[in-house]
N, C-alpha and C positions, 0 to 999 in steps of 0.2 A: 546577384544580390550579395550583400555583405556577409562573409563567414558562412556561406550556404553549406559547404562541405561539412563544417563543424556541426552546424544546426541539425543536419540530416542524420549525422553520426549519433547525436544526443537522442533523437527521436528513435533511431534504431535500437540503441542500447536500452532505452527504457521500455520499448515495446517487448523485447526478449524477456527482460527481468519482470515485466508485469505478468506474463504468462506464468513463469516459474514461480514466483513467489505466491501468487495467489492460487495456485493449484493446491496449496496446502489444505483448503477445505475438501477438495476432491480426494486427496490422499488420505485425509482423516477418515472420509467415509470408506474409502477402499480398505484402509488398515483394519478397521472394525470388521469388516466382511471377510478379507483374505488372510489377515495375520492374527485374528482372534484377540485384539486388544479391545478394552472397554473405552468409554468417552474420556475418562480422566488420563488413562495412559496415552491414547491418541492425541489429546491436546498438547502433549509435551512436544509434537512436532513444531508447534508455533515458536516454543522457546529455543529449538534447536536452529530455527531460522532467524529469529530476532535477537538472541542474546550475542551471536557472532557479529551482527550488524552494529550493536551497541559497543561491544568491546573494540572491534576493529576501528570504528569511527572514533572512539575516544583517543586512541593511539596514533592515529594517522591524519586526522582531519586538518589540524593547523599547519602541519608541515608537508602535506601532500603537494602543495605548489612546487617544492623543491624536488620531490620525486619526479613530478611531471605527471599531468592528468592522462595524457595519452598512454604512457606505460601502465599506469594504474588501471585504466579501462581495459587495456589489452590483457593484463594479468587476471583481471575478473572474469573476462569472457572466455579465456583459455581454461580457467579452472572449472567453470560451469559447464563447458563442453565435455570435460572428462567426467564430471559428476553424473551428468545425464546418461553417458555411456555405461558408467558404474551401476546406476540404478537398474538399467535393463538387465544386466548380468547377475547383479546381487540379488533382486527380487525378495527383499525381506523388509521387516519393520526397521531393523538396524541400518539397512542400506538407505531407507527413506530419511533416517535421522542424518546420516552422513551426507546425502543429497541436499538437505535443506540447511545444514551447517555450511556447506560449500556455497550454496546460493546466498547465505546471509553474508559470509565474508566478501564475496564478490560484489554484492550489491552495496555493501558499504563503500567499496572503492568507486563503484559506478555513480551511486547517488551524490556522494561529496563532490566528485569531479563534475557531474552535470549541473548541479546547483551553483558550484563556483564559477563555471564556464558561461552560465546565463549572464552573470554580472559582468564578463569580459566582452561578450558578443552583442550587449545591448547598450544604449547610451542614455536612456531616459527611463523614469519610473514606469511610465505607461508602456514602453517596450518591454521592460522587465515584467510587468504585470501580464502582459499579453503572451510573451514567451512561456512564462511560468505556467499559466492556465492552459496553454494549448498543449505542452509537454504532458502535463498532468491528465489532461483529457485523452491524449493518445495513450497514456499508461492505462486508462480505464477501458479502451477499446482492446488492448491487449488482455486485460482481465476477462472482458466479455468473450474473446475469442477462446479464452482457455475452456470455457464452459461448453464449447461446441467441439474443440479439438479432441478432448479426453473421450466424450461419448462417441465420437467418430471411430475411434480406434478400439472401443470397449464392446466386447461380446460377452453377454452374461452367461453364455454357456461355455466360454472359455476364461477362467479367472485370471490368465496371464496375458490376455490379448492387450489389455490397456498399456502394457509396458512398451509396446511399439512406438507410442507417441514420443518417447525419449530419444528415438533416433531422429525424429523431425526437429525436437528442441535442440539437440545437439548440433544438427545441421543449421539451424537458424543462429545459434550461438557463434558458430565457426564463420558463417557468412558476414556476421556484424564484425567479427574479429578482423576478416579481410579487409572489408570496407574502411574500417577505422586505420588499419595498417597503411593503406595506400592513399587515403585521402590527404589533402594538403592541410597541414595543422601546425599552425605557428603559436608556440607559448613561450613565455619568459619564465624560466625557473628562478625562484627566489633563492636568495643565498645570505649567509651570514649569521642567521639565528641558530639557536640549538634547541634541543628537546626541551629543556627546562624553560625556555623563553616561550615555547609553543603552548605548553600546559599553563603557564602563567597568563598568557593572553587568553585562553579559553576560561579560567577561572575568573579573571577580571570581568569578562563578559557576564558570567552566570550570577555574580553577586549584585548586578544591576536589577532594580525592581522590575523594570520593563522585561528584561530576560526570564526572570523568575516566573512572572505571570504567563509569558508566551510559552515556555517549554511546559508548563502545567496545562496550558490550553491544547497544545499539540498532543501531549500524553493523554488527555481526556478523549480528544477526537479519535485518536487511533484506537483507543480501548473500545470505543463505540463501533467504529468502521470495521476493525478486523474481527471483533466478537460476531458481528452479523455475517461479514463475508465468509468466514472460516467455518461457520456452523450452519449456514442456511441450507446446503445440500442435506445435512443430516436432519435438519428440521423438516424439509420437504419430504424425506423418507419416512421419518418416524411419526411425524404429526399429520401430514397430508396423505400419507401411505402412497407415494408416487413410486413408480419403478425407478430403479437407480439411475439410468440414462436420462430420464425426463426430470429427475430430481436436480440433477447436475445442470441440465440446459435451463431449467427454471431459475437457477441462481444467476444466469447471465442477465437476467432482467434488472437485478440490482447493480451489476457492473455497467450496463448500458445506461441505466438512469444516472449513475455517477458521472459517466462521461458527458452526457446531455446537460446535467446540471452544472458541470464546470464550464461548459462552453456557453451556456446562457448567462452564467454569473459573469464571464469575461465581458460580455455585452452590457449587462445591467450596472455593473460597478463603474463604468464609464460615466453614468448619469446619476446614480444613486450612491450616497455614502455608504462605506463598507458596513458600518455598524448596524445600519437598518437591514441591509441585505442578509447579514449573518443572524441577526435576531429573529427576523421573519422565518429564516430557514430552520433554525433550531426549535422554534416554537411550533412550526408546522410538522417537524419529525416528531416532537413529543406527542402531538394530536393523533398522528397516525398510530403510534404505539398504544395510545390509550383507547382510541375508537376503532381502529381498523384491525389490529392484531387479534383482538378477542373474537371477531367475527371469522377471521382466518382459522383460528385454532378450533372454533366450533363448527367449522365446514364439515358436511357430511359428503365425503367424496365416493363416488360410485367408481366403477372399473375405468381405469385410465390407460389409454393406449398411445395418445399423442397429445401435444400441447392444447389442441382445440377441445379437448374432452374436459379440461380443467374449468370449473366455474369462474367467472370474471373476478370475483372477490379474492380468489386465490393468487391473482396477478397484483393485488393492491399493495401488500405490505412491502414487497421488493422496491416499490417506488419511493420508498424512504430515501433512496440514493439521491433523488432529484433535490432533496432539501438539505442532506449533509454534505453534498458534493462541494459546494463552494467554500467550505470552511477551511480545509487544509491549505490549498494554494493561496487563498487570500491572507491567511494569518502569516504563511512564510513570506509571502511578497511584501506585506507591509513592514515586516521587521528587516528583511535582507536589504530591501531597497532604500531603507533608512541608515544603513551601515556604510562605512567606507569600504572599498572593495577589498582592501587588505584584511579586513576582519570577517568577511563573508565566509571564508572557509571554515574558520572556527565556529561561527554561528551554525553553519550547516552541519558541522559535527555534533552540536547540541541538538539540533533538530532530529538527526538520524538517531541519536542515542535515545532520545525520549520518545521517538516514534516506536522505536523497537521495543522499550520496555512497556509502553502502552499496549502495543499489539500483543506481547507475550502475556501480560496480566489479563487482558480482555479476554484472549482465548482460553486461558486456564479457568478463569472464573465462569465463563459460559459453559466449558466442558464439565466443571463441577456442578453447576446448576442443571445441565442436562441431565446428569446422572442421578442427583439427589433431589432436585425440585421438580423434575420432569421436563421434557423437551417442550411442553406446551407453555411453560411459565418462564423459561430461561431469558428470553428477549425482554421481558418487562424490567430486568435489571438496568437496561439502558437508560431509563428515565432518570437514574441518580447521576451519572456522569454528564447527560444532557443538561440537567438543571445546573450543575457546577460550571459547565461550560458557557451557558447564557450569562452568568454572573460574571465570568472572567472577561467576556466581550466589553462589557461596560467599564471594567477595571483598565483594560488595555486602552480603551479609547480615552479615558481620562489621563493616563500616563502619556500617550503619545500627543495628545493635545498640549501637554506641558513641555513636549520636545526634550524629554529627558536622556535621550540617547544620542 
């Protein structure tokens, strides 16, 4: 198959970083218990993860093709391997900050490379859509696995036992490094432009109305997704009063539903216009928050020892992932596939930057709400960005219909 080695490498890299990036919710929970920080202090981990993603993406996105995608991804995988080992030996909240800062820098290199390479290994918009959706679905599987990996190493009688998972994560990162190093990988490095031209290209993109509405939509979506993903383990512990390991495993339902939702969306969008898919999805998500979340919050939970002891309604709210799942890959594919390939790296940089900013703000606001408004009320905040996101879909539809890009 065409470019099979490169495609496998893209999947592997995204899988490793899915586990690392989205372990932030687990580490937030462990930090409150092991390192004595409160909700607002713990939420800073999201910023240590996301702000390096935004900063690095801004400076490297448009001229990364001249550095070389392979070199960039190898650098990211090597850095994160060392960071995982450092977390094991450091065992402190400060080391957790360093870990996520390293993960953020590395993911910026990986994501810009992966998104840009999708455009080089596909020939049509349908192929682009399909590969984008499948890679994002694989990313969600990695997220789901994180919620089982950490409990597997966690012994509630030994506060340091969970750190052993970082040896496994370091090993996965190093294996991915080796695969990428030896796989046949052909890329043409661009030449001739300079840093000033790179930034000029990015700024020319961002002043377009389509780009403005698009990055706002990305920002709003990630604010919703990361606000829920990062704080669901804490919600399960403090509101549903579940044991720590079960709280973490319960959060995997959200990740699995995200993966399933993106897989289904990849099929549905072949027959249904994207605007209707996204509109139905966001409205369904809002209805879940309005009607299902109150029943979850009001749930009287008896003694819980296994997942089977939890009443069915307790599993309902994480299914919101089914409905928000299609939004991110569809928005990205709609815009990226409409751009010339030489502009896709710059646009990817903007996607990563605003995704990072949305994730940081979403987690910080949710952390503040958990502390000051109570964990049972925090997720109602998501109705605001969901409403704005619905409006942005129709603006995007109108702009793309006029073919302004």
